[in-house]
Structures are given as structure tokens and as C-alpha cells.
C-alpha positions in Angstrom: 12.6 45.5 -24.0 12.2 41.7 -24.0 9.7 40.1 -21.7 10.8 38.3 -18.5 11.0 34.5 -18.9 9.5 31.7 -16.8 11.1 28.3 -17.6 8.9 25.4 -16.6 10.0 21.7 -16.5 7.5 18.9 -17.0 9.4 16.5 -19.2 6.9 13.6 -18.9 4.3 11.9 -21.0 0.7 12.7 -22.1 -1.1 12.0 -18.8 1.4 14.0 -16.8 1.2 16.8 -19.3 -2.6 16.9 -19.0 -2.6 16.9 -15.2 -0.1 19.7 -15.3 -2.2 21.9 -17.5 -4.2 23.6 -14.6 -0.9 24.7 -13.1 0.4 26.0 -16.4 -2.9 27.9 -16.9 -2.5 29.3 -13.4 1.1 30.5 -14.3 -0.2 32.1 -17.4 -2.9 34.0 -15.5 -0.6 35.0 -12.7 2.3 36.1 -14.9 0.7 37.9 -17.8 3.8 39.8 -18.8 6.1 36.7 -18.9 7.2 34.5 -21.8 6.5 31.0 -20.6 8.8 28.3 -21.9 7.9 24.7 -21.3 10.6 22.0 -21.3 8.9 18.8 -22.3 8.9 16.2 -25.1 8.3 18.0 -28.3 5.7 15.5 -29.4 3.4 17.3 -27.0 4.0 20.7 -28.6 0.7 20.7 -30.7 -1.3 20.1 -27.5 0.6 22.7 -25.6 -0.2 25.2 -28.4 -3.8 24.1 -28.3 -4.0 24.7 -24.5 -2.7 28.2 -25.0 -0.7 28.5 -21.7 2.8 28.2 -23.3 4.6 30.6 -25.5 7.5 28.3 -26.5 8.8 24.8 -26.0 12.2 23.3 -25.7 13.1 19.6 -25.7 12.9 18.0 -22.3 13.5 14.3 -21.5 12.2 12.2 -18.7 15.8 11.1 -18.1 16.5 14.7 -17.1 19.3 15.5 -19.5 20.6 19.1 -19.4 18.2 21.6 -21.0 20.7 22.7 -23.7 18.1 24.6 -25.7 16.4 26.4 -22.8 17.0 30.1 -22.1 19.8 31.0 -19.7 19.2 33.1 -16.7 15.4 33.1 -16.8 13.8 35.4 -14.2 11.8 32.3 -12.9 12.2 28.6 -13.1 9.3 26.2 -12.0 9.8 22.5 -11.3 6.5 20.8 -12.3 8.5 17.6 -12.9 9.0 16.1 -9.5 10.2 16.6 -5.9 13.8 15.4 -6.1 17.2 17.1 -6.4 17.8 16.0 -10.1 14.9 18.0 -11.6 15.7 21.0 -9.4 19.4 20.9 -10.5 18.4 20.7 -14.2 16.7 24.1 -13.7 19.3 25.5 -11.5 21.9 24.8 -14.2 20.1 27.4 -16.3 20.9 30.0 -13.6 17.4 31.4 -12.9 16.9 34.4 -10.7 14.4 32.4 -8.7 13.3 28.7 -8.4 9.9 27.4 -7.4 10.0 23.7 -6.5 8.9 21.2 -3.9 11.3 20.7 -1.0 12.7 24.2 -1.7 12.0 27.4 0.2 9.7 25.6 2.5 7.2 24.2 0.0 6.5 20.6 1.1 5.6 17.6 -1.0 2.5 15.7 0.1 2.7 12.1 -1.2 -1.1 11.4 -1.2 -2.1 14.7 -2.9 -4.2 14.6 -6.0 -1.9 15.2 -9.0 -3.5 18.2 -10.6 -4.0 19.9 -7.2 -0.4 19.2 -6.2 1.1 21.3 -9.0 -1.5 24.1 -8.6 -0.6 24.3 -4.9 3.1 24.6 -5.8 2.3 27.6 -8.0 0.1 29.2 -5.4 2.6 28.8 -2.6 5.6 29.7 -4.8 4.1 32.9 -6.2 2.4 33.8 -2.9 -1.1 33.8 -4.5 -4.3 34.0 -2.4 -5.7 30.6 -1.4 -8.5 29.7 -3.8 -6.8 31.2 -6.8 -6.2 27.8 -8.3 -8.6 25.7 -10.3 -7.0 22.2 -9.9 -9.2 20.4 -12.5 -8.2 18.8 -15.7 -11.8 19.2 -17.0 -11.8 21.7 -19.9 -8.1 22.5 -19.6 -7.6 21.5 -23.3 -10.0 22.9 -25.9 -11.4 20.7 -28.6 -9.3 20.7 -31.8 -11.4 22.9 -34.1 -10.0 22.1 -37.5 -9.5 18.3 -37.3 -11.7 15.9 -39.3 -12.4 13.2 -36.8 -15.2 10.6 -36.5 -17.8 11.0 -33.7 -19.7 8.5 -31.6 -17.0 5.9 -31.4 -16.4 3.6 -28.4 -12.6 3.8 -27.9 -10.8 1.0 -26.2 -7.2 2.2 -25.5 -5.0 -0.7 -24.8 -1.7 1.2 -24.3 0.1 2.3 -21.2 3.6 3.3 -20.4 4.4 0.1 -18.4 3.2 -3.4 -18.5 1.9 -3.1 -14.9 -0.8 -0.8 -16.2 -1.8 -2.8 -19.3 -5.0 -4.9 -19.1 -4.5 -8.1 -21.0 -5.1 -8.1 -24.7 -7.5 -11.0 -24.7 -9.8 -9.2 -22.3 -9.8 -6.1 -24.5 -10.7 -8.4 -27.5 -13.5 -10.1 -25.5 -14.8 -6.7 -24.4 -14.8 -5.4 -28.0 -16.9 -8.4 -29.1 -19.4 -7.8 -26.2 -19.7 -4.1 -26.9 -20.2 -4.6 -30.6 -23.1 -7.0 -29.8 -24.7 -4.2 -27.9 -24.5 -1.7 -30.8 -21.2 0.1 -30.1 -19.0 1.3 -32.9 -15.7 0.0 -31.3 -12.2 1.0 -32.3 -8.9 0.2 -30.7 -6.2 2.8 -30.1 -2.7 2.5 -28.8 0.6 4.3 -28.8 3.6 3.4 -31.1 5.0 0.9 -28.6 1.7 -1.1 -28.5 0.8 -1.3 -32.2 1.3 -5.1 -32.3 -0.9 -5.5 -29.3 -3.6 -3.2 -30.8 -3.5 -5.1 -34.1 -3.9 -8.5 -32.3 -6.9 -7.1 -30.3 -8.4 -5.7 -33.5 -8.1 -9.0 -35.3 -9.5 -11.0 -32.4 -12.3 -8.6 -31.7 -13.0 -7.9 -35.3 -12.8 -4.1 -34.9 -10.7 -1.5 -36.6 -7.4 -0.1 -35.1 -6.5 3.6 -35.1 -2.8 3.6 -34.2 -1.4 6.1 -36.7 -3.0 9.3 -35.4 -1.3 12.5 -34.2 -2.0 13.5 -30.7 -4.3 16.3 -31.9 -6.2 13.8 -34.0 -6.4 11.5 -31.0 -7.7 14.3 -28.8 -10.4 15.1 -31.4 -11.5 11.4 -31.5 -11.7 11.3 -27.7 -13.6 14.6 -27.5 -16.2 13.3 -29.9 -16.4 9.7 -28.6 -19.4 7.9 -27.2 -17.3 6.1 -24.6 -13.7 5.6 -23.6 -12.3 2.6 -21.9 -8.7 2.9 -20.8 -6.1 2.0 -18.3 -4.4 4.6 -16.0 -2.9 6.5 -18.9 -3.0 9.7 -20.9 -6.1 8.8 -22.9 -8.1 8.5 -19.6 -7.1 12.0 -18.8 -8.2 13.2 -22.2 -11.6 11.6 -21.6 -11.8 13.5 -18.2 -10.8 16.7 -19.9 -13.5 16.5 -22.5 -16.1 15.0 -20.1 -16.4 12.0 -22.4 -18.0 9.0 -20.5 -15.2 6.7 -19.5 -14.3 3.5 -17.6 -10.8 3.7 -16.2 -9.0 0.6 -15.1 -6.5 1.1 -12.3 -3.9 -1.3 -11.0 -0.8 -0.4 -9.0 -1.6 3.3 -8.5 -4.5 4.8 -6.5 -7.2 6.7 -8.5 -7.4 9.1 -5.6 -4.1 10.5 -6.9 -4.4 10.0 -10.7 -8.1 9.4 -11.3 -10.9 11.6 -12.6 -13.2 13.7 -10.4 -15.9 11.7 -8.6 -18.6 11.9 -11.3 -20.8 9.0 -12.4 -19.9 9.6 -16.1 -16.3 8.5 -15.2 -16.4 5.0 -13.7 -13.2 3.9 -11.9 -12.5 0.3 -11.3 -9.7 -0.5 -8.8 -9.1 -3.5 -6.5 -5.7 -2.4 -5.3 -4.1 -1.0 -2.1 -1.8 1.6 -3.7 1.4 -0.2 -2.9 2.0 -1.8 -6.3 4.8 -1.1 -8.7 3.7 1.3 -11.5 6.8 0.4 -13.5 6.4 -3.4 -13.2 7.1 -5.7 -16.1 3.8 -7.6 -15.9 0.1 -6.6 -15.3 -0.5 -5.7 -11.7 -2.6 -8.2 -9.7 -5.1 -5.5 -8.9 -5.5 -4.8 -12.7 -6.0 -8.5 -13.4 -8.7 -8.6 -10.8 -10.9 -6.5 -13.1 -13.1 -8.8 -15.3 -14.6 -8.2 -18.7 -18.2 -8.3 -17.3 -17.2 -5.8 -14.6 -16.0 -3.3 -17.3 -19.1 -3.8 -19.4 -21.3 -3.1 -16.4 -19.3 0.1 -15.6 -19.6 1.1 -19.2 -23.4 0.9 -19.0 -23.4 3.0 -15.8 -21.1 5.7 -17.4 -23.4 6.0 -20.4 -26.6 6.2 -18.2 -25.0 8.9 -16.1 -24.0 10.9 -19.2 -27.6 10.7 -20.5 -29.3 11.6 -17.3 -30.8 15.1 -17.1 -29.1 17.6 -14.8 -31.3 18.2 -11.8 -32.7 21.8 -11.5 -31.2 24.0 -8.8 -33.2 23.6 -5.6 -35.1 20.5 -6.8 
């Protein structure tokens, strides 16, 4: 007899995938007899396999095209994509026996809710689990890649982001690279395929190497073994949080209370915004531009000091 199927939609990018991992892990623990099928960009499949919460993947696009390759009539469909009718309908088109989604069956969307906690709550309420069952933290959700030959001890400056509104200017990354090199950091620049030209320009100006041809698993291994990560509000920042790698995260249009790391000194968050910016804007958000090179360098020193500080003994 075939196993029952849970079809899960989260057809988004790396950062969204990582913040959805705690909810996927909760589904895996709560539905041990189910085959869990994730609809997401297939470029994420190696990381989904590494996380161990998914049995199979089918292509899913952020544009919410029909899930032609997804199983029909699954016993359960879970909308981890959004809170609107379009994502719900994409799943309903597969004729599930039951749908778990926000704004459906009384489960309400809370706009200011922290992202990882939001999706864990959806699973808890949708499955009727006891309160406290969830562990809404990205930390440790993705294991370190065991069989990847990656350098360690790098200071990673990640210049990429999905939209220009969340990209700190290239000339500031270059100035920061020069400053950190002068203080003994082994600096590298990373970027996604869309920002390769920007990364090469930064690398040239800052006189540091560029790592822009890595797979996602290779990138995860580099971040896991890095000395420090400096990134905008993007997936690499979530990788640093997952691996507890010291980080400085630069926020602009979006509040770090929703998308940021847990409040730990090893993760320094810089934000001068109000939360009402446009995360899809075509130019760097004014709040992001308010972050200076010297401010980032100071935050980097604080993150490293926090990571090196001894843990206080219980009761001391």
C-alpha cells in the first residue's frame, strides 16, 4: 500500500526556503507515515535533501504556475508560500483531501509575525498539534555538508540580493574589503548569477577573490566554515544564522524583526528603517544607504568578539 502524500508549496528563493525549514521539519515529525513532496525551484533540491525533511520535489515557480508535475489528490496540501488566494488555488487544483493554509479554516495571518515562527504556527494550528510542539528557529535546521571540500576561515562579503532595494552599493563593499584585509581578514566576495558583474567589480576594486560559480551546497559549506559573513537581507544571511557563523546583516526596506536572526551578539543587525520601504524597489533603499562602511566594520568586530567570548557557566 502506498503512503499518503503531503504536498507542500514554497516556491520561493533561498532565504524563504531556509526560513521554511523549521515548518518542514515539524511536518516531517508530525506525519511520519507520509510522503512529503515539496513544490519549489529545483535548484534548491540539494539543500532540501541535505535537510532531510522532504521525500521528493517537483518544480514550483514564484509566479505560481500550475504544479503540473505534482501528485494529484494528495491526502494533504500545505501552503507555506503565502496568504493569498493564488497560492491556495495552485494547491486546490491538485484536488487534495484537505488544505492547510492561512485565511482558510480560521487560521489567521499576522503581518508582523517572525517568518520562521509564522509557518510553524500554521502547521501547529492546521494539524491541531499541542502548543509548544514547534521549534521555530532556523539555527541548525540545515546540517553542514559533510563531503564538500570547502575552505575555512574566510570572511565572506555577499553582495547579492533579489532586488536592488536590498543591495548595499558596490563601492562600499569594495571599501569594506580593503579595510578588513588591512585587519588580517581573508576576504572573498560571493554573489548569485545575476550579480556576477557586480561581484567582479567589487573584487577588482577591493583586490580580493570572487567565488561566484559555486553550487548551493558548496556555498553552504563555505558559510558554515567561515570566520565572518557580511550580507544584506538575503539567503546567505540565513545560512550564517543556521550555522551560527558570526555575521553582520544589513537591512533596508524590511524589518529584521520579521526576517532577521535571533537576538544574539554574534549576529549583528544594522537597520535605520521604519519597515515601510519597498522590498522590490529598483534602487537601494534609503535605510540601507544610511549604513556606512565604518558602521559595518564596527559591527563586524562586535560579532567576532561575541563569538569568541566564553559561555557563562550556569548559575554564575
